[in-house]
KESE-925575 format. One record per residue (C-alpha): x, y, z; residue number from 1. Coordinates in nm, 3 decimals. Example, Ala and Ser with C-alpha at 12.3 -4.5 7.8 and 13.67 -1.06 7.14 Angstrom:
<rec><u>1.230</u><v>-0.450</v><w>0.780</w><i>1</i></rec>
<rec><u>1.367</u><v>-0.106</v><w>0.714</w><i>2</i></rec>
REM end
This chain:
<rec><u>2.749</u><v>-3.407</v><w>1.123</w><i>1</i></rec>
<rec><u>2.542</u><v>-3.462</v><w>0.760</w><i>2</i></rec>
<rec><u>2.211</u><v>-3.493</v><w>0.954</w><i>3</i></rec>
<rec><u>2.244</u><v>-3.166</v><w>1.168</w><i>4</i></rec>
<rec><u>2.334</u><v>-2.983</v><w>0.829</w><i>5</i></rec>
<rec><u>2.026</u><v>-3.162</v><w>0.642</w><i>6</i></rec>
<rec><u>1.796</u><v>-3.031</v><w>0.940</w><i>7</i></rec>
<rec><u>1.992</u><v>-2.663</v><w>0.891</w><i>8</i></rec>
<rec><u>1.856</u><v>-2.637</v><w>0.557</w><i>9</i></rec>
<rec><u>1.518</u><v>-2.806</v><w>0.620</w><i>10</i></rec>
<rec><u>1.518</u><v>-2.504</v><w>0.854</w><i>11</i></rec>
<rec><u>1.680</u><v>-2.240</v><w>0.661</w><i>12</i></rec>
<rec><u>1.406</u><v>-2.373</v><w>0.364</w><i>13</i></rec>
<rec><u>1.067</u><v>-2.343</v><w>0.587</w><i>14</i></rec>
<rec><u>1.178</u><v>-2.006</v><w>0.709</w><i>15</i></rec>
<rec><u>1.268</u><v>-1.884</v><w>0.373</w><i>16</i></rec>
<rec><u>0.920</u><v>-2.008</v><w>0.234</w><i>17</i></rec>
<rec><u>0.729</u><v>-1.851</v><w>0.516</w><i>18</i></rec>
<rec><u>0.917</u><v>-1.518</v><w>0.454</w><i>19</i></rec>
<rec><u>0.805</u><v>-1.499</v><w>0.080</w><i>20</i></rec>
<rec><u>0.457</u><v>-1.621</v><w>0.156</w><i>21</i></rec>
<rec><u>0.450</u><v>-1.287</v><w>0.429</w><i>22</i></rec>
<rec><u>0.600</u><v>-1.077</v><w>0.169</w><i>23</i></rec>
<rec><u>0.307</u><v>-1.187</v><w>-0.104</w><i>24</i></rec>
<rec><u>0.035</u><v>-1.157</v><w>0.162</w><i>25</i></rec>
<rec><u>0.180</u><v>-0.797</v><w>0.246</w><i>26</i></rec>
<rec><u>0.223</u><v>-0.676</v><w>-0.111</w><i>27</i></rec>
<rec><u>-0.168</u><v>-0.791</v><w>-0.228</w><i>28</i></rec>
<rec><u>-0.297</u><v>-0.658</v><w>0.089</w><i>29</i></rec>
<rec><u>-0.089</u><v>-0.288</v><w>0.027</w><i>30</i></rec>
<rec><u>-0.304</u><v>-0.330</v><w>-0.322</w><i>31</i></rec>
<rec><u>-0.652</u><v>-0.423</v><w>-0.167</w><i>32</i></rec>
<rec><u>-0.619</u><v>-0.179</v><w>0.088</w><i>33</i></rec>
<rec><u>-0.597</u><v>0.100</v><w>-0.171</w><i>34</i></rec>
<rec><u>-0.935</u><v>-0.027</v><w>-0.328</w><i>35</i></rec>
<rec><u>-1.097</u><v>-0.042</v><w>0.015</w><i>36</i></rec>
<rec><u>-0.960</u><v>0.303</v><w>0.032</w><i>37</i></rec>
<rec><u>-1.179</u><v>0.463</v><w>-0.230</w><i>38</i></rec>
<rec><u>-1.523</u><v>0.364</v><w>-0.018</w><i>39</i></rec>
<rec><u>-1.406</u><v>0.470</v><w>0.323</w><i>40</i></rec>
<rec><u>-1.112</u><v>0.763</v><w>0.427</w><i>41</i></rec>
<rec><u>-1.120</u><v>0.558</v><w>0.786</w><i>42</i></rec>
<rec><u>-0.777</u><v>0.453</v><w>0.794</w><i>43</i></rec>
<rec><u>-0.882</u><v>0.211</v><w>1.091</w><i>44</i></rec>
<rec><u>-1.151</u><v>0.047</v><w>0.851</w><i>45</i></rec>
<rec><u>-0.984</u><v>0.029</v><w>0.553</w><i>46</i></rec>
<rec><u>-0.649</u><v>-0.174</v><w>0.770</w><i>47</i></rec>
<rec><u>-0.994</u><v>-0.374</v><w>0.898</w><i>48</i></rec>
<rec><u>-1.141</u><v>-0.429</v><w>0.576</w><i>49</i></rec>
<rec><u>-0.874</u><v>-0.534</v><w>0.395</w><i>50</i></rec>
<rec><u>-0.696</u><v>-0.775</v><w>0.708</w><i>51</i></rec>
<rec><u>-1.061</u><v>-0.930</v><w>0.683</w><i>52</i></rec>
<rec><u>-1.042</u><v>-1.011</v><w>0.292</w><i>53</i></rec>
<rec><u>-0.714</u><v>-1.124</v><w>0.257</w><i>54</i></rec>
<rec><u>-0.734</u><v>-1.364</v><w>0.560</w><i>55</i></rec>
<rec><u>-1.070</u><v>-1.495</v><w>0.484</w><i>56</i></rec>
<rec><u>-0.959</u><v>-1.564</v><w>0.143</w><i>57</i></rec>
<rec><u>-0.594</u><v>-1.712</v><w>0.271</w><i>58</i></rec>
<rec><u>-0.793</u><v>-1.936</v><w>0.552</w><i>59</i></rec>
<rec><u>-1.047</u><v>-2.035</v><w>0.251</w><i>60</i></rec>
<rec><u>-0.714</u><v>-2.167</v><w>0.069</w><i>61</i></rec>
<rec><u>-0.610</u><v>-2.369</v><w>0.373</w><i>62</i></rec>
<rec><u>-0.966</u><v>-2.581</v><w>0.410</w><i>63</i></rec>
<rec><u>-1.047</u><v>-2.872</v><w>0.198</w><i>64</i></rec>
<rec><u>-1.290</u><v>-2.645</v><w>0.031</w><i>65</i></rec>
<rec><u>-1.007</u><v>-2.489</v><w>-0.175</w><i>66</i></rec>
<rec><u>-0.864</u><v>-2.830</v><w>-0.266</w><i>67</i></rec>
<rec><u>-1.191</u><v>-2.914</v><w>-0.452</w><i>68</i></rec>
<rec><u>-1.173</u><v>-2.580</v><w>-0.616</w><i>69</i></rec>
<rec><u>-0.855</u><v>-2.604</v><w>-0.753</w><i>70</i></rec>
<rec><u>-0.913</u><v>-2.980</v><w>-0.863</w><i>71</i></rec>
<rec><u>-1.181</u><v>-2.818</v><w>-1.087</w><i>72</i></rec>
<rec><u>-0.943</u><v>-2.559</v><w>-1.227</w><i>73</i></rec>
<rec><u>-0.680</u><v>-2.786</v><w>-1.263</w><i>74</i></rec>
<rec><u>-0.905</u><v>-3.002</v><w>-1.495</w><i>75</i></rec>
<rec><u>-0.904</u><v>-3.308</v><w>-1.218</w><i>76</i></rec>
<rec><u>-1.124</u><v>-3.571</v><w>-1.295</w><i>77</i></rec>
<rec><u>-1.191</u><v>-3.938</v><w>-1.166</w><i>78</i></rec>
<rec><u>-1.022</u><v>-4.198</v><w>-1.387</w><i>79</i></rec>
<rec><u>-1.173</u><v>-4.496</v><w>-1.556</w><i>80</i></rec>
<rec><u>-1.254</u><v>-4.780</v><w>-1.324</w><i>81</i></rec>
<rec><u>-0.950</u><v>-4.993</v><w>-1.475</w><i>82</i></rec>
<rec><u>-0.708</u><v>-4.700</v><w>-1.427</w><i>83</i></rec>
<rec><u>-0.881</u><v>-4.617</v><w>-1.105</w><i>84</i></rec>
<rec><u>-0.809</u><v>-4.977</v><w>-0.992</w><i>85</i></rec>
<rec><u>-0.473</u><v>-5.016</v><w>-1.041</w><i>86</i></rec>
<rec><u>-0.339</u><v>-4.671</v><w>-0.938</w><i>87</i></rec>
<rec><u>-0.559</u><v>-4.693</v><w>-0.629</w><i>88</i></rec>
<rec><u>-0.366</u><v>-5.042</v><w>-0.566</w><i>89</i></rec>
<rec><u>-0.036</u><v>-4.884</v><w>-0.608</w><i>90</i></rec>
<rec><u>-0.090</u><v>-4.562</v><w>-0.418</w><i>91</i></rec>
<rec><u>-0.217</u><v>-4.814</v><w>-0.117</w><i>92</i></rec>
<rec><u>0.092</u><v>-5.012</v><w>-0.114</w><i>93</i></rec>
<rec><u>0.297</u><v>-4.699</v><w>-0.132</w><i>94</i></rec>
<rec><u>0.134</u><v>-4.509</v><w>0.160</w><i>95</i></rec>
<rec><u>0.131</u><v>-4.782</v><w>0.368</w><i>96</i></rec>
<rec><u>0.521</u><v>-4.827</v><w>0.280</w><i>97</i></rec>
<rec><u>0.569</u><v>-4.432</v><w>0.330</w><i>98</i></rec>
<rec><u>0.357</u><v>-4.484</v><w>0.716</w><i>99</i></rec>
<rec><u>0.121</u><v>-4.245</v><w>0.574</w><i>100</i></rec>
<rec><u>-0.262</u><v>-4.355</v><w>0.735</w><i>101</i></rec>
<rec><u>-0.466</u><v>-4.043</v><w>0.576</w><i>102</i></rec>
<rec><u>-0.674</u><v>-4.150</v><w>0.290</w><i>103</i></rec>
<rec><u>-0.518</u><v>-3.968</v><w>-0.005</w><i>104</i></rec>
<rec><u>-0.751</u><v>-3.855</v><w>-0.322</w><i>105</i></rec>
<rec><u>-0.635</u><v>-3.959</v><w>-0.683</w><i>106</i></rec>
<rec><u>-0.756</u><v>-3.812</v><w>-1.006</w><i>107</i></rec>
<rec><u>-0.650</u><v>-3.753</v><w>-1.369</w><i>108</i></rec>
<rec><u>-0.575</u><v>-3.492</v><w>-1.565</w><i>109</i></rec>
<rec><u>-0.553</u><v>-3.414</v><w>-1.967</w><i>110</i></rec>
<rec><u>-0.154</u><v>-3.327</v><w>-2.061</w><i>111</i></rec>
<rec><u>0.035</u><v>-3.520</v><w>-2.256</w><i>112</i></rec>
<rec><u>0.365</u><v>-3.486</v><w>-2.051</w><i>113</i></rec>
<rec><u>0.413</u><v>-3.814</v><w>-1.859</w><i>114</i></rec>
<rec><u>0.400</u><v>-3.672</v><w>-1.465</w><i>115</i></rec>
<rec><u>0.188</u><v>-3.655</v><w>-1.163</w><i>116</i></rec>
<rec><u>0.098</u><v>-3.345</v><w>-0.943</w><i>117</i></rec>
<rec><u>0.060</u><v>-3.300</v><w>-0.574</w><i>118</i></rec>
<rec><u>-0.245</u><v>-3.087</v><w>-0.467</w><i>119</i></rec>
<rec><u>-0.362</u><v>-2.970</v><w>-0.083</w><i>120</i></rec>
<rec><u>-0.328</u><v>-3.212</v><w>0.159</w><i>121</i></rec>
<rec><u>-0.441</u><v>-3.543</v><w>0.012</w><i>122</i></rec>
<rec><u>-0.526</u><v>-3.476</v><w>-0.383</w><i>123</i></rec>
<rec><u>-0.262</u><v>-3.639</v><w>-0.638</w><i>124</i></rec>
<rec><u>-0.308</u><v>-3.624</v><w>-0.999</w><i>125</i></rec>
<rec><u>-0.197</u><v>-3.827</v><w>-1.266</w><i>126</i></rec>
<rec><u>-0.169</u><v>-3.708</v><w>-1.628</w><i>127</i></rec>
<rec><u>-0.315</u><v>-3.933</v><w>-1.945</w><i>128</i></rec>
<rec><u>0.050</u><v>-3.900</v><w>-2.111</w><i>129</i></rec>
<rec><u>0.191</u><v>-4.093</v><w>-1.779</w><i>130</i></rec>
<rec><u>-0.104</u><v>-4.356</v><w>-1.820</w><i>131</i></rec>
<rec><u>-0.070</u><v>-4.391</v><w>-2.193</w><i>132</i></rec>
<rec><u>0.308</u><v>-4.437</v><w>-2.112</w><i>133</i></rec>
<rec><u>0.242</u><v>-4.780</v><w>-1.950</w><i>134</i></rec>
<rec><u>0.558</u><v>-4.789</v><w>-1.760</w><i>135</i></rec>
<rec><u>0.638</u><v>-5.047</v><w>-1.496</w><i>136</i></rec>
<rec><u>0.492</u><v>-5.051</v><w>-1.114</w><i>137</i></rec>
<rec><u>0.819</u><v>-4.971</v><w>-0.989</w><i>138</i></rec>
<rec><u>0.814</u><v>-4.653</v><w>-1.125</w><i>139</i></rec>
<rec><u>0.475</u><v>-4.545</v><w>-1.117</w><i>140</i></rec>
<rec><u>0.497</u><v>-4.609</v><w>-0.722</w><i>141</i></rec>
<rec><u>0.800</u><v>-4.428</v><w>-0.742</w><i>142</i></rec>
<rec><u>0.687</u><v>-4.105</v><w>-0.848</w><i>143</i></rec>
<rec><u>0.358</u><v>-4.183</v><w>-0.621</w><i>144</i></rec>
<rec><u>0.617</u><v>-4.175</v><w>-0.322</w><i>145</i></rec>
<rec><u>0.766</u><v>-3.863</v><w>-0.433</w><i>146</i></rec>
<rec><u>0.406</u><v>-3.667</v><w>-0.446</w><i>147</i></rec>
<rec><u>0.341</u><v>-3.825</v><w>-0.112</w><i>148</i></rec>
<rec><u>0.672</u><v>-3.646</v><w>-0.009</w><i>149</i></rec>
<rec><u>0.488</u><v>-3.314</v><w>-0.112</w><i>150</i></rec>
<rec><u>0.214</u><v>-3.357</v><w>0.066</w><i>151</i></rec>
<rec><u>0.385</u><v>-3.427</v><w>0.356</w><i>152</i></rec>
<rec><u>0.620</u><v>-3.151</v><w>0.327</w><i>153</i></rec>
<rec><u>0.329</u><v>-2.923</v><w>0.286</w><i>154</i></rec>
<rec><u>0.456</u><v>-2.787</v><w>-0.054</w><i>155</i></rec>
<rec><u>0.127</u><v>-2.850</v><w>-0.213</w><i>156</i></rec>
<rec><u>-0.039</u><v>-2.690</v><w>0.049</w><i>157</i></rec>
<rec><u>0.173</u><v>-2.359</v><w>0.059</w><i>158</i></rec>
<rec><u>0.090</u><v>-2.325</v><w>-0.331</w><i>159</i></rec>
<rec><u>-0.239</u><v>-2.293</v><w>-0.296</w><i>160</i></rec>
<rec><u>-0.214</u><v>-2.038</v><w>-0.027</w><i>161</i></rec>
<rec><u>0.052</u><v>-1.827</v><w>-0.241</w><i>162</i></rec>
<rec><u>-0.165</u><v>-1.847</v><w>-0.556</w><i>163</i></rec>
<rec><u>-0.507</u><v>-1.737</v><w>-0.379</w><i>164</i></rec>
<rec><u>-0.301</u><v>-1.432</v><w>-0.229</w><i>165</i></rec>
<rec><u>-0.201</u><v>-1.339</v><w>-0.603</w><i>166</i></rec>
<rec><u>-0.537</u><v>-1.376</v><w>-0.714</w><i>167</i></rec>
<rec><u>-0.707</u><v>-1.190</v><w>-0.469</w><i>168</i></rec>
<rec><u>-0.449</u><v>-0.919</v><w>-0.541</w><i>169</i></rec>
<rec><u>-0.479</u><v>-0.908</v><w>-0.932</w><i>170</i></rec>
<rec><u>-0.873</u><v>-0.931</v><w>-0.867</w><i>171</i></rec>
<rec><u>-0.837</u><v>-0.620</v><w>-0.653</w><i>172</i></rec>
<rec><u>-0.593</u><v>-0.418</v><w>-0.897</w><i>173</i></rec>
<rec><u>-0.818</u><v>-0.509</v><w>-1.216</w><i>174</i></rec>
<rec><u>-1.093</u><v>-0.372</v><w>-1.033</w><i>175</i></rec>
<rec><u>-0.934</u><v>-0.055</v><w>-0.924</w><i>176</i></rec>
<rec><u>-0.828</u><v>-0.010</v><w>-1.319</w><i>177</i></rec>
<rec><u>-1.186</u><v>-0.069</v><w>-1.461</w><i>178</i></rec>
<rec><u>-1.327</u><v>0.185</v><w>-1.214</w><i>179</i></rec>
<rec><u>-1.107</u><v>0.465</v><w>-1.283</w><i>180</i></rec>
<rec><u>-1.157</u><v>0.436</v><w>-1.631</w><i>181</i></rec>
<rec><u>-1.582</u><v>0.404</v><w>-1.610</w><i>182</i></rec>
<rec><u>-1.525</u><v>0.708</v><w>-1.352</w><i>183</i></rec>
<rec><u>-1.324</u><v>0.877</v><w>-1.612</w><i>184</i></rec>
<rec><u>-1.581</u><v>0.819</v><w>-1.915</w><i>185</i></rec>
<rec><u>-1.869</u><v>0.885</v><w>-1.710</w><i>186</i></rec>
<rec><u>-1.738</u><v>1.219</v><w>-1.618</w><i>187</i></rec>
<rec><u>-1.618</u><v>1.324</v><w>-1.956</w><i>188</i></rec>
<rec><u>-1.974</u><v>1.240</v><w>-2.069</w><i>189</i></rec>
<rec><u>-2.146</u><v>1.471</v><w>-1.760</w><i>190</i></rec>
<rec><u>-1.906</u><v>1.754</v><w>-1.889</w><i>191</i></rec>
<rec><u>-2.020</u><v>1.737</v><w>-2.252</w><i>192</i></rec>
<rec><u>-2.369</u><v>1.741</v><w>-2.166</w><i>193</i></rec>
<rec><u>-2.330</u><v>2.074</v><w>-1.936</w><i>194</i></rec>
<rec><u>-2.147</u><v>2.235</v><w>-2.208</w><i>195</i></rec>
<rec><u>-1.812</u><v>2.277</v><w>-2.005</w><i>196</i></rec>
<rec><u>-1.448</u><v>2.169</v><w>-2.145</w><i>197</i></rec>
<rec><u>-1.387</u><v>1.803</v><w>-2.058</w><i>198</i></rec>
<rec><u>-0.995</u><v>1.878</v><w>-2.097</w><i>199</i></rec>
<rec><u>-1.002</u><v>1.909</v><w>-1.704</w><i>200</i></rec>
<rec><u>-1.168</u><v>1.608</v><w>-1.644</w><i>201</i></rec>
<rec><u>-0.981</u><v>1.401</v><w>-1.928</w><i>202</i></rec>
<rec><u>-0.634</u><v>1.494</v><w>-1.742</w><i>203</i></rec>
<rec><u>-0.740</u><v>1.388</v><w>-1.459</w><i>204</i></rec>
<rec><u>-0.853</u><v>1.068</v><w>-1.598</w><i>205</i></rec>
<rec><u>-0.498</u><v>1.008</v><w>-1.755</w><i>206</i></rec>
<rec><u>-0.339</u><v>1.092</v><w>-1.442</w><i>207</i></rec>
<rec><u>-0.563</u><v>0.861</v><w>-1.245</w><i>208</i></rec>
<rec><u>-0.505</u><v>0.582</v><w>-1.528</w><i>209</i></rec>
<rec><u>-0.125</u><v>0.662</v><w>-1.528</w><i>210</i></rec>
<rec><u>-0.134</u><v>0.603</v><w>-1.119</w><i>211</i></rec>
<rec><u>-0.346</u><v>0.312</v><w>-1.159</w><i>212</i></rec>
<rec><u>-0.075</u><v>0.104</v><w>-1.412</w><i>213</i></rec>
<rec><u>0.207</u><v>0.244</v><w>-1.271</w><i>214</i></rec>
<rec><u>0.078</u><v>0.046</v><w>-0.946</w><i>215</i></rec>
<rec><u>0.012</u><v>-0.245</v><w>-1.145</w><i>216</i></rec>
<rec><u>0.360</u><v>-0.254</v><w>-1.300</w><i>217</i></rec>
<rec><u>0.521</u><v>-0.199</v><w>-0.987</w><i>218</i></rec>
<rec><u>0.287</u><v>-0.483</v><w>-0.844</w><i>219</i></rec>
<rec><u>0.377</u><v>-0.686</v><w>-1.152</w><i>220</i></rec>
<rec><u>0.738</u><v>-0.674</v><w>-1.102</w><i>221</i></rec>
<rec><u>0.727</u><v>-0.735</v><w>-0.736</w><i>222</i></rec>
<rec><u>0.543</u><v>-1.036</v><w>-0.806</w><i>223</i></rec>
<rec><u>0.746</u><v>-1.150</v><w>-1.044</w><i>224</i></rec>
<rec><u>1.057</u><v>-1.109</v><w>-0.781</w><i>225</i></rec>
<rec><u>0.870</u><v>-1.308</v><w>-0.563</w><i>226</i></rec>
<rec><u>0.786</u><v>-1.595</v><w>-0.800</w><i>227</i></rec>
<rec><u>1.132</u><v>-1.593</v><w>-0.920</w><i>228</i></rec>
<rec><u>1.222</u><v>-1.651</v><w>-0.532</w><i>229</i></rec>
<rec><u>0.911</u><v>-1.895</v><w>-0.496</w><i>230</i></rec>
<rec><u>1.071</u><v>-2.115</v><w>-0.775</w><i>231</i></rec>
<rec><u>1.403</u><v>-2.149</v><w>-0.615</w><i>232</i></rec>
<rec><u>1.237</u><v>-2.288</v><w>-0.339</w><i>233</i></rec>
<rec><u>1.033</u><v>-2.533</v><w>-0.521</w><i>234</i></rec>
<rec><u>1.328</u><v>-2.629</v><w>-0.663</w><i>235</i></rec>
<rec><u>1.439</u><v>-2.720</v><w>-0.315</w><i>236</i></rec>
<rec><u>1.129</u><v>-2.882</v><w>-0.269</w><i>237</i></rec>
<rec><u>1.189</u><v>-3.137</v><w>-0.540</w><i>238</i></rec>
<rec><u>1.491</u><v>-3.218</v><w>-0.405</w><i>239</i></rec>
<rec><u>1.342</u><v>-3.307</v><w>-0.060</w><i>240</i></rec>
<rec><u>1.077</u><v>-3.484</v><w>-0.202</w><i>241</i></rec>
<rec><u>1.319</u><v>-3.655</v><w>-0.417</w><i>242</i></rec>
<rec><u>1.467</u><v>-3.770</v><w>-0.094</w><i>243</i></rec>
<rec><u>1.176</u><v>-3.878</v><w>0.099</w><i>244</i></rec>
<rec><u>1.112</u><v>-4.124</v><w>-0.202</w><i>245</i></rec>
<rec><u>1.483</u><v>-4.226</v><w>-0.193</w><i>246</i></rec>
<rec><u>1.460</u><v>-4.287</v><w>0.183</w><i>247</i></rec>
<rec><u>1.124</u><v>-4.543</v><w>0.151</w><i>248</i></rec>
<rec><u>1.298</u><v>-4.730</v><w>-0.114</w><i>249</i></rec>
<rec><u>1.188</u><v>-4.605</v><w>-0.397</w><i>250</i></rec>
<rec><u>1.530</u><v>-4.379</v><w>-0.561</w><i>251</i></rec>
<rec><u>1.582</u><v>-4.613</v><w>-0.835</w><i>252</i></rec>
<rec><u>1.242</u><v>-4.641</v><w>-0.954</w><i>253</i></rec>
<rec><u>1.251</u><v>-4.263</v><w>-0.963</w><i>254</i></rec>
<rec><u>1.566</u><v>-4.249</v><w>-1.119</w><i>255</i></rec>
<rec><u>1.489</u><v>-4.457</v><w>-1.414</w><i>256</i></rec>
<rec><u>1.133</u><v>-4.252</v><w>-1.455</w><i>257</i></rec>
<rec><u>1.315</u><v>-3.948</v><w>-1.487</w><i>258</i></rec>
<rec><u>1.597</u><v>-4.086</v><w>-1.741</w><i>259</i></rec>
<rec><u>1.227</u><v>-4.147</v><w>-1.958</w><i>260</i></rec>
<rec><u>1.144</u><v>-3.762</v><w>-1.919</w><i>261</i></rec>
<rec><u>1.447</u><v>-3.589</v><w>-1.974</w><i>262</i></rec>
<rec><u>1.323</u><v>-3.532</v><w>-2.321</w><i>263</i></rec>
<rec><u>0.979</u><v>-3.428</v><w>-2.214</w><i>264</i></rec>
<rec><u>1.114</u><v>-3.151</v><w>-1.979</w><i>265</i></rec>
<rec><u>1.043</u><v>-2.816</v><w>-2.121</w><i>266</i></rec>
<rec><u>1.329</u><v>-2.627</v><w>-1.922</w><i>267</i></rec>
<rec><u>1.662</u><v>-2.689</v><w>-2.059</w><i>268</i></rec>
<rec><u>1.962</u><v>-2.642</v><w>-1.846</w><i>269</i></rec>
<rec><u>2.103</u><v>-2.287</v><w>-1.931</w><i>270</i></rec>
<rec><u>2.057</u><v>-2.084</v><w>-1.631</w><i>271</i></rec>
<rec><u>1.722</u><v>-1.851</v><w>-1.782</w><i>272</i></rec>
<rec><u>1.538</u><v>-2.178</v><w>-1.818</w><i>273</i></rec>
<rec><u>1.606</u><v>-2.325</v><w>-1.447</w><i>274</i></rec>
<rec><u>1.590</u><v>-1.973</v><w>-1.299</w><i>275</i></rec>
<rec><u>1.209</u><v>-1.940</v><w>-1.423</w><i>276</i></rec>
<rec><u>1.167</u><v>-2.342</v><w>-1.349</w><i>277</i></rec>
<rec><u>0.983</u><v>-2.472</v><w>-1.045</w><i>278</i></rec>
<rec><u>1.187</u><v>-2.799</v><w>-1.094</w><i>279</i></rec>
<rec><u>1.507</u><v>-2.893</v><w>-1.165</w><i>280</i></rec>
<rec><u>1.675</u><v>-3.062</v><w>-1.480</w><i>281</i></rec>
<rec><u>1.565</u><v>-3.450</v><w>-1.444</w><i>282</i></rec>
<rec><u>1.973</u><v>-3.527</v><w>-1.508</w><i>283</i></rec>
<rec><u>2.042</u><v>-3.309</v><w>-1.180</w><i>284</i></rec>
<rec><u>1.785</u><v>-3.494</v><w>-0.974</w><i>285</i></rec>
<rec><u>1.889</u><v>-3.855</v><w>-1.110</w><i>286</i></rec>
<rec><u>2.236</u><v>-3.761</v><w>-0.995</w><i>287</i></rec>
<rec><u>2.146</u><v>-3.671</v><w>-0.623</w><i>288</i></rec>
<rec><u>1.923</u><v>-3.995</v><w>-0.618</w><i>289</i></rec>
<rec><u>2.182</u><v>-4.211</v><w>-0.713</w><i>290</i></rec>
<rec><u>2.456</u><v>-4.043</v><w>-0.503</w><i>291</i></rec>
<rec><u>2.554</u><v>-4.265</v><w>-0.204</w><i>292</i></rec>
<rec><u>2.418</u><v>-4.202</v><w>0.108</w><i>293</i></rec>
<rec><u>2.681</u><v>-4.099</v><w>0.329</w><i>294</i></rec>
REM end
């Protein structure tokens, strides 16, 4: 009965995740279509151009090239030989224990917070704060198992896709704002040189800017709503990655690490802090990890 419930919850999480991804795609596609409509009045062409651009970026986000781009933009860099040898040895041991055959790349990232992050399909980054913490191998391997859980569940791949779609929508929105402002300025200059009153042009520019910024506001509100929903799903994914580590014998090590970082966590246990957090509070994760398996 418990297994069926867990399977149902897993399917619900997947459906919710793909539903939110679809909403993110639609909202950013609409912004992109408004920009495309500036260059053509052909509705079919607008739909085709917007779909091709958004689809192209989504396709790119699912390729190894996007993973490399995100490594660069997140400041990931190769480890020094000593750390690389240690972490690769542990990673190989954990991957074997978890039944993972594919090669996983490991990098360092500058951050004082002791943590790791998974990216795309085969990337794990270790913070410099974690490397300086000099933790026992048991705990480091438990964190690695948790991050491998994210890779196996596809969490980090979905995050890249969502981030890419939001980037395209924001870029289109800024382009629209700048374009309207430039057209308004040059229209005002042209009216002044022709010795005509620029009042009409100025009013038209204000109306255009108002419409653009209204669009940006609506887009921002919708993006925040989607972001909050995505954060809620991300918290669920953290529990699933914890469960993955626990199922492969790393529950105690992960709980021990989480107990160390309670003082490092940025979020509190209050409702607002949890709402805007992508991770549950460590104490809640520890409680689940230490619970007896039914």
